[in-house]
DODREN-834108 format. One record per residue (C-alpha): residue in one letter; y, z, x. Coordinates in steps of 0.001 Angstrom, whole numbers, plus 500000, padded with zeros to 6 digits. Example, Ala and Ser with C-alpha at 12.3 -4.5 7.8 and 13.67 -1.06 7.14 Angstrom:
REM DODREN-834108
a495500507800512300 s498940507140513670 
END
This chain:
REM DODREN-834108
x500000500000500000 x503572499385501066 x505710502389501875 x507334503705498692 x510486505814498843 x511282508339496143 x514788508335494704 x516480510689492229 x515681510003488597 x513149507261489351 x509648508373488230 x506623506439489481 x503257506302487658 x500141505596489680 x496319505403489323 x494137507024492013 x490384507238492669 x488499510370493677 x488654511037497413 x491738508865497889 x495338509724498884 x498723508085498230 x501773508399500499 x505432508419499422 x508558508942501521 x511836510794501161 x514901510301503365 x516729513632503656 x519583515218505563 x519530518511507434 x520279521523505243 x519124519904502022 x516748521352499441 x514270518832497989 x512153519258494835 x509424516812493793 x507396516993490570 x503851515581490250 x502640515416486658 x498833515258486354 x497353512906483772 x493682513815483265 x493142514118487012 x493432517160489270 x495680516264492233 x497583518227494836 x500689517349496849 x501941518273500319 x504913517288502499 x504794516402506237 x507616516089508805 x508137513243511271 x505613514839513641 x503007514780510857 x502978518568510511 x502410519941507019 x505477522029506161 x504706522923502545 x502367522260499671 x502805522135495914 x502855525141493642 x499585525326491818 x498697523965488432 x495311524187486762 x492768521431486503 x493716517996485270 x496873518886483306 x500184520436484237 x502875519609486765 x502714520291490489 x506129521367491900 x506722520608495574 x509754522305497200 x510870522050500807 x513918522841502929 x515086520138505354 x515595521658508786 x516105518336510532 x517338515010509150 x514724512280508875 x512042510685506761 x509472513010505217 x506037511936503983 x504705513209500637 x500937512981500226 x499249513039496815 x495478513593497023 x492664514228494516 x491232517737494611 x487654516629493902 x486392513834496147 x483849512825493519 x486329512777490618 x486668509778488336 x489826507627488651 x492882508946486832 x496653508853486768 x499676510908487758 x503502510625487676 x505655511540490683 x509423512048490637 x512141513286493001 x513865515769490678 x516390517370493043 x517950516690496452 x520942518888497197 x522671520945499831 x520595524122499994 x522045527285498523 x521228530807499659 x518875530976496690 x517170527790497923 x516782529253501414 x515191532397500026 x512926530273497849 x511928528282500928 x511126531525502761 x508889532642499896 x507169529242499789 x506526529412503510 x504948532875503119 x502651531559500374 x501873528431502407 x500991530575505458 x498850532874503328 x496843530006501837 x496392528388505245 x495081531661506655 x492793532247503659 x491126528869504310 x489366530484507293 x487244532383504762 x486737535551506814 x487488539127505732 x490188539405508411 x491779536162507222 x491860537300503586 x493406540596504630 x496160538806506564 x496668536348503682 x497142539225501241 x499907540540503497 x501659537129503479 x501439536927499670 x502842540444499428 x505772539415501599 x506353536354499380 x506297538579496283 x508956540796497829 x511222537755498346 x510648536519494780 x511491539968493387 x514837539751495158 x515629536335493633 x514524537211490124 x512141534240490046 x509378535472487742 x507266532342488127 x507302532519491915 x506511536241491795 x503624535643489373 x502210532936491641 x502369535149494744 x500632537978492878 x498000535533491633 x497130534506495180 x497240538129496309 x494673539011493603 x492215536442494978 x492678537551498590 x492177541236497741 x489111540381495640 x487567538562498586 x487881541580500899 x486348543856498261 x489537545790497354 x488902545510493614 x491333548210492497 x494324546685494302 x493255543231493112 x493202544455489512 x496700545950489824 x498085542674491202 x496343540640488493 x497671542823485666 x501234542497486985 x500913538708487278 x499445538522483741 x502502540251482299 x504785537801484125 x502862534686483026 x503038535922479427 x506757536586479826 x507491533024481015 x505066531485478523 x502654529928481026 x499548529838478845 x497391528051481400 x497848530706484010 x497657533455481450 x494086532201480892 x493451531877484621 x494689535387485324 x492596536829482498 x489619535155484189 x490506536851487485 x490930540199485742 x487504539821484100 x485842539028487440 x487575541983489097 x486665544407486320 x483059543232486579 x483097544040490291 x484307547526489402 x481207548022487239 x482675547528483726 x480737544588482261 x481763545142478624 x485471545132479494 x484781542065481636 x483273540201478656 x486349541034476546 x488689539584479184 x486540536495479635 x486605535876475876 x490417536067475867 x490544533543478689 x488027531290476943 x490035531278473701 x493192530098475491 x491415527306477404 x489858526084474159 x493220526249472393 x494816524159475181 x491808521802475242 x491122522290478965 x487357521664479348 x487259522581483059 x488700526025482320 x486394526498479355 x483347525572481472 x484345527938484266 x484599530910481913 x481334530047480142 x479490529897483471 x480862533251484622 x480076534899481289 x476521533599481648 x476224535471484938 x477406538704483301 x474945538380480414 x472165537633482890 x473030540748484892 x472889542769481678 x469473541333480854 x470580539125477945 x468930536075479466 x468740533841476389 x472490534205475837 x473076533417479509 x471057530206479199 x473022529167476094 x476374529622477846 x475303527696480950 x473942524858478859 x477384524658477210 x479177524711480577 x477165522008482385 x478151518976480212 x481802520083480233 x481786520164484031 x479882516888484328 x482430515131482108 x485242516534484288 x483429515405487457 x483278519014488713 x480001518833490615 x480418522206492300 x480651523952488936 x477644521983487656 x475612523218490638 x476747526834490070 x475459526690486494 x472186525099487617 x471717527924490139 x472415530519487450 x469872528837485177 x467366529135488019 x468018532866488298 x467777533355484547 x464528531450484106 x463146533461487003 x463894536666485098 x462161535204482068 x459018534531484111 x459369530748484194 x459078529981487935 x458606526219487626 x461867525857485696 x463557528283488051 x462660526344491214 x463565523028489533 x467101524254488808 x467484525766492296 x466504522501493950 x468931520527491782 x471725522967492657 x470883522940496372 x470988519156496490 x474484519057494945 x475890521854497111 x474627520160500268 x476098516828499189 x479553518313498611 x479419520628501656 x479631523999499873 x478070526200502585 x478483529518500784 x476748528214497681 x474017526582499784 x473308530038501199 x473213531581497718 x470673529073496450 x468564529520499599 x468515533276498916 x467317532626495368 x464624530220496547 x463495532953498933 x463047535362496024 x460977532796494134 x458838532190497223 x458311535933497649 x457219536320494037 x454747533492494588 x453397535207497710 x454733532462500024 x456326534863502494 x456803532384505330 x459054530366503036 x460771533540501858 x461650534644505401 x462742531133506365 x465061530708503355 x466510534203503852 x467211533691507550 x469063530451506761 x471091532148504023 x472015535190506123 x473177533010508997 x475514531089506664 x476887534239504979 x477716535845508307 x479229532672509687 x481691532368506802 x482280536133506484 x481025536501502891 x480170540198502916 x479114540520499276 x476394537900499549 x475538539164503027 x474725542538501445 x472565540900498781 x470715538761501331 x470073541730503620 x468599543511500626 x466298540568499921 x465273540477503578 x464340544144503392 x462399543614500200 x460267540890501784 x459513543147504749 x458465545849502296 x456195543406500483 x454324542639503696 x454183546309504708 x456742546362507551 x458595549454506312 x460678550182509385 x462294546761509396 x462611546971505612 x464584550226505871 x466729548786508631 x467727545835506436 x468402547965503337 x470586550388505290 x472620547473506577 x472977546263502990 x474149549714501877 x476731549878504661 x478163546487503717 x478160547328499982 x480070550568500522 x482509548879502894 x483472546291500274 x483305548675497294 x480521546867495399 x478677549326493182 x476254546665491974 x474895545793495427 x475007549464496423 x472848550296493418 x470263547618494127 x470102548602497794 x469499552227496797 x466672551095494547 x465198549088497407 x465412552100499754 x463584554104497095 x460844551462497005 x460363551753500748 x460110555546500661 x457596555123497876 x455524552814500075 x455766555342502915 x454497558115500622 x457740560148500452 x457975560228496657 x460622562937496365 x462902560960498671 x462185557849496622 x463165559574493351 x466344560883494977 x467437557306495736 x466416556033492287 x468390558808490553 x471532557900492514 x471010554248491590 x470465555227487923 x473824557006487835 x475527553839489100 x473602551640486632 x474652553801483679 x478274553788484842 x478127549986484857 x476281549888481475 x473694547552482988 x470577547832480800 x468390545830483157 x469246548094486086 x468951551242483983 x465440550195482993 x464555549377486596 x465559552828487843 x463801554598484932 x460629552657485689 x460801553504489384 x461296557208488653 x458356557031486257 x456052555578488893 x456932558150491530 x456493560899488948 x452901559669488551 x452375559991492288 x453646563576492098 x451194564322489231 x454015564640486672 x452256562490484094 x454161563503480953 x457505562849482622 x456148559569483998 x455153558330480542 x458583559250479186 x460507557401481921 x458267554325481907 x458194554068478104 x462013554112478026 x461983551383480661 x459457549313478678 x461616549516475555 x464731548385477420 x462936545546479200 x461427544381475896 x464871544486474253 x466396542205476883 x463284540038477300 x462774540633481018 x459107539725481536 x458867540943485124 x460207544330484030 x457869544538481056 x454950543885483396 x456063546586485807 x456534549135483013 x453074548344481617 x451616548956485051 x453190552404485259 x452293553386481699 x448703552340482424 x448647554375485614 x449934557480483846 x447193557221481186 x444614556545483909 x445645559618485880 x445402561697482707 x441817560466482275 x442425558082479365 x440830554970480882 x440699553130477524 x444498553213477086 x444933552501480778 x442800549353480490 x444768548233477446 x448016548365479451 x446472546831482583 x445168543853480593 x448567543294478997 x450008543418482489 x447509540809483713 x448297538500480799 x452054538598481518 x451591538308485304 x449469535164484892 x451900533764482330 x454913534169484645 x452835533130487692 x453574536298489640 x450782536533492172 x451635540016493392 x451443541423489870 x448275539436489187 x446648540992492265 x447722544500491236 x446544544020487653 x443076542877488745 x442813545801491173 x443777548356488525 x441410546852485962 x438602547060488530 x439545550675489246 x439433551647485566 x436184549781484980 x434611551534487961 x435624554886486479 x433982553818483200 x430861552736485156 x431252549150483917 x430330547858487356 x429621544104486825 x432995543676485103 x434653545778487805 x433115543520490469 x434527540408488794 x438023541890488683 x438047543076492298 x436750539689493473 x439642538015491632 x442028540482493240 x440802539870496797 x440676536101496362 x444351535934495327 x445408538430498028 x443659536319500679 x445467533241499404 x448812535037499692 x448005536219503228 x447076532687504293 x450659531651503519 x451906533914506329 x452077532242509738 x453422535215511685 x450625537385513045 x452650540610512776 x453362539980509097 x449736539062508393 x448730542372509981 x451166544512508004 x450436542597504779 x446724543243505205 x447293546908506015 x449146547329502730 x446231545753500844 x443300547428502606 x442648549459499445 x441428546278497710 x438578545942500222 x437760549636500060 x437282549400496284 x435340546148496700 x432920547868499104 x432563550900496852 x431728548831493756 x429140546784495651 x427492549947496956 x427463551510493492 x425774548357492194 x423280548537495062 x422389552122494090 x422157551278490411 x420182548031490689 x418284548661493973 x419241545092494894 x419630544788498686 x421823541702498235 x424646544061497259 x424158545976500528 x424569542770502538 x427610541732500560 x429226545141501036 x428762544804504820 x430373541349504727 x433384542725502856 x433742545662505263 x433529543322508251 x436027540952506651 x438509543822506425 x438470544685510138 x440595543394513025 x441576540322511031 x444606539399513099 x442721539979516367 x439937537679515185 x442484535008514272 x444342535378517582 x441111535186519575 x440175532113517571 x443473530543518696 x443206531666522328 x440859528917523467 x441861526089525754 x442081523545522925 x444871525472521268 x446767526099524496 x446453522540525742 x447742521037522508 x450881523160522421 x454176521354522980 x455515522027526498 x459027522647525204 x457755525312522803 x455849526995525626 x458987526919527777 x460985528571524994 x458232531150524584 x458414531954528307 x462198532281528150 x462038534694525210 x459334536775526917 x461456536979530054 x464484538081528052 x462383540642526189 x461030542048529457 x464569542254530830 x465799544117527750 x462822546472527852 x463519547152531538 x467178547852530724 x466117550269527985 x463946552089530496 x466816552268533008 x469195553629530362 x466710556281529330 x465823557216532876 x469445557406534009 x470152560230531587 x473780559185530969 x473409556411528399 x475320556827525162 x473581556782521782 x475417553535520994 x474124551853524158 x470571552879523323 x470980551698519739 x472298548321520886 x469464547661523330 x466883548799520741 x468339546313518258 x468312543571520904 x464620544233521502 x463955544067517757 x465869540782517450 x464048539215520391 x460687540332518999 x461625538697515699 x462686535514517512 x459422535420519420 x457353535777516255 x459246532902514619 x458577530738517669 x454913531730517560 x454788530334514023 x456132526996515303 x453588526957518127 x450689527604515785 x451860525090513214 x452281522429515894 x448559522658516619 x446474520039514781 x443708522590514132 x446144525218512844 x444464525969509491 x441006526342510994 x442341528453513844 x444313530891511693 x441760531188508906 x438311531414510518 x435450531755508073 x434221535365507735 x430751536171509049 x427839536401506692 x425466539352507044 x422758537118508529 x425236535802511119 x426070539366512136 x422371540055512627 x421998537060514965 x424456538729517343 x421975541562517912 x418805541652519982 x415794543818519193 x417117546653521359 x420538546858519719 x421792548434516497 x425221547984515013 x426892550963513328 x429788549793511173 x431961552478509567 x434363552049506632 x436478554978505465 x437423555426501815 x439447557811499689 x436476558833497485 x433614558139499871 x433058556452503210 x430291554094504224 x428045553390507178 x425901550287507715 x423075550318510229 x422349546716511174 x419518545411513336 x418381541869513956 x415979542139511033 x417356544797508643 x420510546134506973 x420808549560505399 x423810551405503987 x424622555142503841 x427189557168501938 x429431559412504053 x432146561970503252 x435596560714502238 x438208559583504760 x440159562844504810 x437139564958505811 x435961562552508499 x439407562013510016 x440160565751510102 x436905566357511967 x437564563412514283 x441064564670515187 x439711568151515880 x437045566710518155 x439530564440519938 x441944567293520595 x439170569494521925 x437972566754524287 x441292565746525768 x442338569339526423 x439084570165528272 x438012572448525469 x434638573515526892 x432670575267524151 x435075573891521574 x433798570426522499 x430306571316521255 x431442573003518028 x433766570182516987 x431302567570518204 x428407569023516200 x430480568970513008 x431469565336513472 x427997564286514594 x426525565751511398 x428841563476509385 x428533560273511411 x425078560258513013 x422785562644511177 x421845560188508391 x420604557561510866 x419852559503514044 x416090558892513980 x416687555108513893 x418714555177517108 x415917556141519470 x415789553836522476 x418502551571521096 x421808550334522382 x424445551509519891 x427336549158519075 x430086550896517110 x432646549247514818 x434939551977513513 x438388552407511981 x441122554955511482 x440840558171513489 x437294557260514550 x438812554771517013 x440190557719519001 x436907559493519572 x434331559004522284 x430900558485520684 x429457559087524153 x430464562756523889 x428974563316520419 x425857565489520414 x422697563617519461 x421533565314516206 x417866564779517047 x417987565589520765 x418863569226521360 x421772569855523735 x422036566209524705 x425005563911524397 x424528560575522674 x425293558766525949 x422245560451527473 x419940558845524932 x421779555622524108 x423981552996525711 x427217552816523697 x429560549859523231 x432646549593520986 x433875546549519068 x436950545955516896 x434650543960514598 x431452541952514764 x433476538772514308 x435347539622517518 x432079539528519446 x431088536215517856 x434322534568519021 x434183536154522489 x430698534721522966 x431729531304521730 x434796531156523999 x432901532328527085 x429680530370526527 x430320527493528964 x432879529116531244 x432372528779534980 x432422532088536895 x435508532857538964 x435177532265542704 x436014535790543882 x434523539121542958 x437217541733542491 x440973542333542386 x442179545933542588 x445695547217541865 x446172550827542887 x448568553475544216 x451838551699543258 x455223552964544474 x457181554484541600 x460275555932543303 x462648555166546194 x462028558770547251 x458426557834548044 x457751558272551816 x456357554708551920 x459869553304551401 x461394552209554730 x463393554889556537 x467041555013555649 x466736552787552599 x466082555557550080 x469412557180550806 x471224553898550147 x469514553326546823 x470100555253543647 x467122557518543166 x465023557191540058 x463901560787539840 x460467561414538381 x461782563788535774 x464359561212534593 x461943558312534490 x459711560571532453 x462210560338529611 x461520556619529317 x457796557285529088 x458212559981526476 x460487557739524421 x457813555060524586 x455155557293523077 x455294557988519363 x455382561750518929 x452927563423516642 x450344560656516826 x447867562691518806 x448396560915522143 x449106562862525311 x452679562226526458 x452834561655530189 x454359564738531760 x455591562924534840 x455126559756536812 x453824561081540108 x452014559132542755 x448277558697542194 x446786559348545639 x443206559373544365 x443689555843543016 x443967554651546644 x440714556373547515 x439250554898544303 x440301551359545289 x439022551615548844 x435667552974547664 x435311550135545157 x436121547411547687 x434001548912550485 x430822547294549284 x432270543771548991 x431982540989551607 x435195540257553531 x437723537972551847 x435940538288548517 x438381540717546978 x442079541366546494 x443366544777547534 x446865545227546052 x448021548665547160 x451450550244547625 x454245547688547147 x451691544892546720 x450580546533543463 x453431544853541619 x453843543019538334 x454682539690539955 x451262539512541600 x449582539570538164 x451316536413536908 x450553532722537262 x447102531859538610 x446874534993540787 x444252536766538678 x442322533780537314 x440119533619540423 x438558537081540047 x435515538095538020 x436535541766537851 x440112543034537663 x440769546739538180 x444045548592537512 x444268552175538796 x447707553311537668 x449631554939534836 x449570553494531333 x452615553284529072 x451864553580525344 x454503552570522800 x453076553203519345 x456226552036517558 x456537548706519397 x453054548015520812 x454254544833522522 x456201547105524908 x453091549091525881 x451764548300529316 x450728549302532794 x453138550838535306 x453030549068538672 x455440549369541612 x458923550127540300 x460679549631543651 x460309547203546544 x459914548029550236 x463664548655550529 x463598551109547636 x465424548693545319 x464463548887541631 x462310546076540232 x460522545361536979 x457213547099537466 x455911547012533913 x453061544717532922 x453672544846529163 x451436543752526338 x453390540558525736 x452952539727529447 x449216540396529172 x448903538010526211 x450310535280528447 x447860535847531323 x445169533173531811 x442094535091532942 x438630533928533904 x437287537438534373 x434069538987533163 x435537542480533090 x438905544225533140 x438941547929534011 x442000549966533035 x441649553136535060 x444849554517533509 x445800557052530899 x445187556221527221 x444775552500527853 x442253552198525016 x444837553321522458 x447644551542520628 x449343551263517264 x446822551823514479 x447347549427511563 x444955549778508657 x442579546856508588 x443556545840512129 x442674548816514292 x444400549763517522 x446877547100518611 x447118547747522324 x446178546657525825 x442478546119525146 x443014543360522614 x445689541871524897 x443206541412527732 x440610540013525339 x443155537438524172 x443940536630527805 x440321535652528384 x438088538597529281 x435043539377527092 x434849543081527962 x437337545846528804 x436820549391530099 x439695551695529123 x440424555355528464 x441132557379525314 x443073560235526903 x444777561300530121 x442065562055532667 x442114564044535898 x442913561702538818 x440127562972541065 x437537562818538257 x438516559247537448 x438111558218541067 x434654559797541163 x433587558127537901 x434806554722539081 x432961555116542388 x429661555605540512 x430502552845538015 x431130550196540676 x428164551270542813 x425963550791539766 x427415547328539079 x427795545969542595 x424869547599544371 x422367548205541607 x423339545011539708 x423624546827536395 x425465545347533431 x428951546924532891 x427870548853529771 x424711550027531510 x426655550952534660 x429266552949532744 x426582554883530907 x424787555741534161 x428063556834535768 x428936559078532812 x425485560679532879 x425820561340536613 x429231562941536061 x427921565129533227 x425343566567535619 x427941567364538299 x429024570987537942 x432640570089538689 x432832567457535950 x430232568399533378 x432775568748530534 x433152565497528525 x436873565793529196 x436245564402532705 x433927561490531912 x433878560647528181 x437392559179527925 x436263555797529254 x434758553371526765 x433658549783527008 x434739547305524363 x433365543817523888 x430292542056525220 x427393544204526450 x425155541413527734 
END
């Protein structure tokens, strides 16, 4: 177009397409005031003025939607030609018209100059607000306040109303709802005074939104209705649609979902006709939420995907994040947790990038909820506390309430029911203040459930019945299902299984109808539980099989190994009930098929993640992994090791602040999270991913083929009502009923404590009690047999070698039987498969012993210790104590002294080997660097004689302590941590961990002890010798001397050699107590 100049009194009418801009020019003299009017004709446009240097110097006063007149005012500081740009607001808008006219061009008065100052303040405020951060909105509010002060001085009510309008929006966006409401009410009075009906409606809309944020939904609806009436009166469809969509959100929050759907369905065509795609997508997203509440997931996801597509097309990042968060919730409900975590991570990143704190709080809450669903309660609490902090900071009672409810759910899962109720009651108070029936019902239902767990059944029925009535009133199917569950539980606990079943079956019907897999799993489990109590065993079996089948399907959707582990731990009860029902059927029918099936279920419930990891650890998986992914994995592991080393230094220095420690702990958590996400990519990139991550469970007959005629397998499964033991040989399977979990674990802990404290006579007393429980029923069948033990829970901490043999007076079990431990039978099957065709390593033995822990050590070169900051033993001890979870029964290392006997131990071991056939890494050579790369892959036996570091909270940070300083006394990373061990590539037949508590780790139900033993198995060794408690240094050296003499000189198998060494020690007067010799166990292959 040719350049068009505007002249006084000459109006121009033009047509413009969406996404286009028109330029006009004004010639003006210095000191003039210029006013331009742009009348909109069924098209929303905006106008701005630019100087000769193309700098925007002002923009038009607002008008609403596609009607009204934009007023553009500017003061001419320098004579010249000024460009006026008219542009459509919506790039996708249909073509429409406008009229532009130069209405005033005069020498500026003082009033004009003050008006220009106010305009510049508003212009600066809007420009700042475009940044979208909390800080920007706060600064913008200050600019608008300054503009309002100028307008007050000029008596310009319209300008003052406009400044207050903008101030309302800025204050709303930083969460200052009370100040926003005050500004909005003042601007409303002014717009009414000057007769601006359009912005009376707009301001009523803002007031309604602000009141809603303050927790007054009914007042909010009243204000929205006033706004709606004015927009309809003025025939402004865009305004009408906006109010309808927002009212739909309020009704949805209150639980009136059908009304919410009606309002959105009215809003969508109005917005489509106006070409307002963003508003269309908002309504589609809200419809997705609402249909989700109504238990219609297919419709819900359909609307979300439609909304997401539009928001991405028009570049609305904040809304993209909101829809991603909603898709995450749908994925979580469907049990697709990988998708849920992925969507949530994307959403949270966007929210934080743009500074949207309200939606950040909501997304953090969702993140926490997903962690709770998979059983990771610590990370769940961490996320919910962050959500609470953000909610309080921005003054949002609604997100504060939901975060409190989520915190209550986590405490419930952790078993702290009083603490859970405390959080629910606080949330209930907020819900009632906001008159939110859906939230009121949710809190009542949660209180009801925790009352059941505290045996307050009458109160539970009262709370849950109230919740059921409210959920039914508002039509919230998910809530109805949850209330039915709790009502059923209360009746069940009171002994009324008939009424319990009635509620459970209603629950199942609704859960299947709304396609909620988690509720479907729970319903089947509870039905099976009630049917078991009614002795209707075939029907109970059908229900528990349905339950386990769906739970397994949900678990298979998790790619991250840590989440699969915690998810399984939370659902271990399903397998316990499954086993119990099968054994009850076996007793009732005398059908041995049920015995075999019960063994298969028990085996299927053990060390699942370890089995899957071992299945992935073969060369095919490693070779097919993308090199770039492996490089990234190495980088993350290096960063994690560096952070862990820094944490140790901070703790050992004794001067670190709480904030510093908190920061490094969070960095470790974040890196661990990053590594797990990368691990998912690595696994998924493998062409055999599904087969690798979901190996078929062993059948009973397959378990039997693992055993020779001289071996029996004892598999233990602990249960709340009864425990079970299977005795398996190569040609028979028999099952035995044992006391419940609580009795066995109490006895096991007593025995463990007596052993590791060198209890003497107490060893025998505690051992006899436990032996009566675990061995008495099958003791006669153990004669002359190798005993392979698969245990769980507290039984993993005990040494079966030190148990008295019930049929052999005053003899330990190790004296009559060789003993081997396994995480599961499936573990052995995979170890044998992976090692079947492996070529033996070229060299015999690598020994790491007597590392240097301190620059004060006399082995450090003279003069260097004084120049280097000393890491005192007592200070470094703090890092070790921090690494051990208190109260878990492990022995906290009292110090980190030198281990002189480990040197003697190493030299004795290597003495019998031919020259150049072994690696002797002593002193400074016993360092972490020597364990990496191909250094250890050439040795058949690898022996570590040093301290162990056990971190029960973060098992990946457990490890072995090697030399912490170099020859100059300079600190170095001396920790070989679990994540480092997983990345070793071993070709060894045996790894010996002659260190304290190296057989222990973090106990996760259904997984067992996650620690160093499974790390070395993953790295490639089929058998590991490790210890269960801190053992005397001299006794360990003596035991290892006998052990290696038996292997190297007498050519005994490792399991056979360990047994012989322990028997020899038990006959030595100095070391006859099991404390000295029974700590060491062998796990893995015995052949």
